[in-house]
C-alpha positions, 0 to 999 in steps of 0.5 A: 779440497778445491779439486775434490769439490770440482770433481764432486760437482762434475759427478753431481751433474753427471748423476742428474743427467743419468737421472733425467733419462729415467723420467717419463716422456711427458710434456711437463717432465720435458720442461723440468728436464731442461731446467734441471740439466741446465742448473745442475751442469751450471753448478760445476761449470760456474764452480770452476770459474770460482776457482779462478776468481782474482779477488774476494769480491769476484769470488763472492759474486761467482760463488753466489751464482753457484749457490743459486744454481745448486738451490735451483737444482734442489728445487727441481729434484724436490718437484720431481719427488713430489710428482712421484716420477721416480722412486725415492731410492733414486731421488733421495741421494741426489736431494741429499747431495744437492743439500750438502753442496748448497750448505758447502757453498753457503759456508764458503760465502760466510767464511769469505764475507767474514774475512772481508 
């Protein structure tokens, strides 16, 4: 499952990059584009670090970063949706994936914390 999630976070970042190319060329969208690309790509990049954690404490610390970035990405997606900058058919699958990834990270954190 670890490699599946590693690949899934990579595909998620790629989908976000594809999506931002469709956003309007206006000042406020440019700011959000910068933010969402940073947070979405950080999910996968930091998840790779989670897989190299040497202890449960390090795992929790690194996974908390992944969770924060995933939740931040969800925030930006919701804001884009609220602004009606893209059709819901484009955004809803990304929002769904961001929610699912966030739920997976929360569940993983709970599992490890119980083990400690």
